[in-house]
BALUMTOR-860367 format. One record per residue: y negated, x, z of N, C-alpha, C in turn. Coordinates in steps of 0.05 Angstrom, whole numbers, m for minus. Atoms other than C-alpha are relative to their C-alpha. Example, Ala and Ser with C-alpha at 12.3 -4.5 7.8 and 13.67 -1.06 7.14 Angstrom:
> 24_18_0_90_246_156_m24_18_0
> 24_m16_m1_21_273_143_m22_m15_14
END
This chain:
> m21_5_20_m600_m136_153_19_24_m2
> m17_m24_1_m576_m64_149_17_2_25
> m15_m1_m24_m555_m68_221_24_m19_m1
> m22_19_2_m513_m130_207_21_10_m20
> m19_m10_20_m482_m98_145_17_23_13
> m14_m23_m12_m465_m34_183_19_m10_22
> m17_10_m22_m438_m73_243_25_m14_m13
> m23_12_13_m395_m114_195_19_21_m11
> m17_m22_10_m371_m50_162_16_12_22
> m14_m13_m22_m354_m19_228_22_m19_12
> m20_18_m10_m318_m82_251_24_m2_m18
> m22_1_19_m277_m81_188_16_25_m1
> m13_m25_2_m258_m9_194_21_3_21
> m10_m11_m23_m232_3_245_25_m1_13
> m24_m8_m5_m176_27_281_12_10_25
> m13_13_m23_m131_40_359_m4_16_26
> 4_m13_m26_m151_55_429_20_m10_21
> m17_11_m21_m104_10_468_29_m2_m9
> m27_4_9_m42_m11_430_4_15_m26
> 1_m16_24_m39_46_381_26_13_m7
> m26_m11_8_33_54_361_9_m15_m25
> m11_13_24_71_39_298_19_m22_10
> m17_22_m8_104_m29_306_12_m13_m25
> m13_15_21_152_m68_263_2_m29_9
> m2_28_m9_146_m144_267_29_m9_1
> m27_12_m2_206_m187_284_10_m6_m28
> m11_4_26_252_m190_225_28_m13_3
> m27_12_0_315_m228_206_20_23_m2
> m21_m21_1_381_m189_212_5_12_m28
> m5_m9_27_386_m183_136_m23_15_m13
> 24_m12_11_316_m156_126_0_30_5
> 1_m29_m2_308_m82_112_m24_9_16
> 22_m11_m16_266_m44_164_m6_28_m10
> 6_m27_11_229_16_135_4_21_22
> m3_m23_m19_246_83_168_m28_9_8
> 26_m10_m10_191_115_209_m10_21_m20
> 13_m19_19_143_154_165_0_28_13
> 0_m28_m10_148_230_172_m26_8_13
> 26_m7_m10_73_235_185_m13_m22_16
> 10_23_m15_66_171_227_m17_9_23
> 15_m9_m24_42_209_289_m27_11_m9
> 25_m12_10_m10_248_249_m19_m22_m10
> 16_22_10_m35_185_214_m10_m18_22
> 8_16_m23_m37_146_279_m22_13_15
> 21_m15_m14_m78_200_312_m26_0_m16
> 23_1_17_m125_203_253_m14_m27_2
> 12_26_m3_m136_128_257_m12_m4_27
> 10_3_m28_m144_129_333_m26_15_3
> 24_m16_m2_m195_185_329_m23_m12_m16
> 20_12_17_m232_151_273_m12_m25_14
> 10_24_m14_m237_85_312_m17_7_24
> 16_m8_m23_m262_120_374_m28_9_m10
> 26_m9_11_m316_153_331_m16_m23_m12
> 14_23_12_m332_89_294_m13_m17_22
> 11_15_m22_m344_56_362_m27_11_10
> 25_m13_m8_m402_105_372_m16_10_m24
> 14_m7_25_m426_112_299_1_30_m5
> m4_m28_5_m398_182_291_1_6_m30
> 2_m5_29_m422_203_222_20_21_m9
> m19_m21_7_m380_266_221_29_m11_m2
> m27_12_0_m318_225_237_4_m16_m26
> m2_15_25_m332_179_178_2_19_m24
> m1_m20_22_m344_239_133_28_12_m3
> m28_m10_1_m275_267_151_20_m21_m9
> m20_21_4_m238_201_147_1_m10_m29
> 1_11_27_m261_176_78_0_22_m20
> 0_m19_23_m244_214_14_m25_m4_m16
> 24_2_17_m301_228_m33_2_m22_m21
> m5_21_21_m270_179_m83_10_m26_11
> m9_24_m12_m256_123_m34_m11_m25_m13
> 10_27_8_m261_50_m56_5_m18_24
> m1_16_m24_m277_7_4_m9_m29_m6
> 7_28_4_m276_m69_0_m3_m14_28
> 5_12_m27_m308_m103_61_11_m29_1
> m8_28_m4_m288_m170_90_m19_m20_m13
> 20_17_13_m352_m197_59_2_1_m30
> m4_m2_29_m327_m178_m10_m18_21_m13
> 18_m21_12_m375_m119_m19_17_25_m4
> m14_m24_7_m345_m59_m54_m19_24_1
> 18_m23_m3_m373_10_m37_16_26_0
> m12_m27_0_m360_84_m39_m8_15_25
> 5_m16_m23_m366_140_11_m30_3_6
> 29_m3_m4_m441_151_0_m12_m25_12
> 10_26_m11_m454_77_15_8_m2_29
> m10_1_m28_m411_80_78_m16_18_18
> 15_m20_m16_m445_143_104_m29_m8_4
> 27_9_m1_m514_115_88_m3_m22_22
> 1_22_m19_m500_52_128_5_9_29
> m6_m10_m27_m470_90_187_m23_16_11
> 23_m16_m9_m529_138_190_m23_m19_8
> 22_19_m7_m578_79_189_6_m14_26
> m8_13_m25_m539_44_244_m3_19_24
> 2_m20_m21_m536_108_286_m29_5_8
> 28_m5_m6_m611_116_280_m15_m24_12
> 12_24_m10_m625_45_302_12_m6_28
> m11_6_m27_m619_33_378_10_m29_1
> m11_27_m3_m575_m26_396_m18_m17_18
> 17_18_m16_m614_m85_423_17_m12_23
> m14_12_m23_m595_m112_492_24_15_10
> m22_m16_m9_m548_m55_506_26_m7_m14
> m24_9_16_m500_m80_452_17_24_m6
> m19_m21_8_m437_m39_441_25_m13_m9
> m25_11_11_m373_m49_403_21_22_2
> m23_m17_m1_m305_m18_416_21_m10_m19
> m20_8_20_m253_m18_361_27_10_8
> m28_m8_m6_m178_m17_371_17_m11_m23
> m19_9_21_m118_m26_325_25_m10_14
> m25_12_m10_m58_m70_340_18_m6_m23
> m20_6_21_6_m85_302_m2_19_m24
> 3_m21_21_0_m20_263_27_4_m14
> m23_m7_16_50_m8_207_m7_22_m19
> 4_m23_18_56_56_168_24_3_m18
> m21_m5_20_96_65_104_m9_24_m17
> 7_m24_14_96_134_73_17_4_m24
> m13_m5_26_114_153_2_m9_28_m8
> 8_m28_6_109_229_m1_m27_6_10
> 27_m6_m9_36_247_0_m19_m24_m1
> 15_25_m2_14_174_0_11_m16_23
> m8_17_m22_15_128_60_m17_m25_0
> 13_26_m4_m2_55_70_m1_m5_30
> 3_6_m28_m30_39_139_m13_m28_2
> 10_27_m3_m38_m34_157_0_m6_30
> 3_7_m29_m62_m61_224_m20_m23_4
> 20_20_m7_m102_m114_259_m22_14_16
> 23_m12_m13_m170_m87_277_m12_m20_20
> 13_17_m20_m199_m115_341_m26_13_7
> 27_m9_m8_m274_m108_353_m9_m16_24
> 11_13_m24_m299_m123_423_m29_8_4
> 28_m5_m1_m374_m129_423_m11_m12_26
> 12_8_m25_m410_m132_490_m31_0_m3
> 29_3_2_m482_m157_491_m10_m18_22
> 11_15_m22_m522_m181_550_22_m11_19
> m21_7_m19_m459_m183_593_22_m18_m11
> m20_17_13_m420_m226_544_17_16_m20
> m18_m14_18_m360_m202_503_10_m19_m22
> m9_15_23_m344_m228_433_22_17_m13
> m22_m14_13_m278_m210_400_3_m9_m29
> m5_6_29_m268_m206_324_25_14_m8
> m25_m11_10_m202_m194_289_m1_1_m31
> m2_m4_29_m191_m166_219_27_11_m7
> m24_m13_11_m130_m149_178_m10_22_m19
> 9_m23_17_m142_m80_149_25_14_m11
> m21_m17_12_m100_m38_102_m14_22_m15
> 11_m23_13_m114_31_77_21_16_m14
> m18_m19_14_m83_78_27_m11_28_6
> 7_m28_m7_m83_150_52_14_18_m20
> m11_m20_18_m72_209_6_m3_27_13
> 1_m26_m11_m54_278_29_m6_20_m21
> 9_m20_19_m93_331_m9_m7_25_16
> 6_m25_m14_m98_404_11_8_m1_30
> m12_2_m26_m55_388_72_m18_m17_19
> 19_17_m17_m107_336_97_2_m29_m10
> m1_29_7_m99_260_99_m28_m11_0
> 25_15_1_m159_218_77_5_m27_m14
> m3_27_11_m169_146_58_m13_m1_m28
> 10_3_27_m176_132_m17_m5_m29_m8
> 4_29_5_m174_56_m14_2_m15_26
> 0_15_m25_m190_6_41_m7_m29_m6
> 5_29_3_m188_m70_46_m1_m12_28
> 4_14_m25_m213_m112_104_m2_m30_m4
> 1_29_2_m201_m186_114_m5_m11_28
> 5_13_m26_m233_m225_171_19_m22_5
> m18_22_m8_m184_m269_208_m16_m23_11
> 14_24_m11_m207_m340_222_5_m1_30
> m2_2_m29_m219_m353_296_26_m13_9
> m24_14_m7_m161_m402_299_26_15_m6
> m24_m16_8_m113_m349_270_4_23_20
> m3_m22_m19_m122_m302_330_28_m1_12
> m27_m1_m11_m55_m278_357_0_m9_30
END
């Protein structure tokens, strides 16, 4: 059960190894396009590094990424804090994957909007799980609120929504 919860958490998190750039969706000519965020590169790297670490249950990466006062809402509707997240990641890291199972997380369609020391990062999380030679792909819409404190960006709020299979891009 803990393995499933942690796997679900990791699938919901997560963030870009392949298409990891800020993108703006197609818009009508009259629609306002937000200017690039001043810290977009830094936030993109932070997200990319986090997703790479989440793909291998990097506890230290989770500890750096989440603020102590984070509120995380999973796609299953479970609300948790940093202590809960770290406990689940540590438990998952201590449990060997059965059948050589591994998951790689990437982010696509990333949008960043910055408001001073606050930034909203929204993206489509793609989790590719390989088990016994088969690959299963899961898609989530994630959004996070990052706050810059002491010259360091961390997530203070996170929301993950599982996309229905038929809604895949």
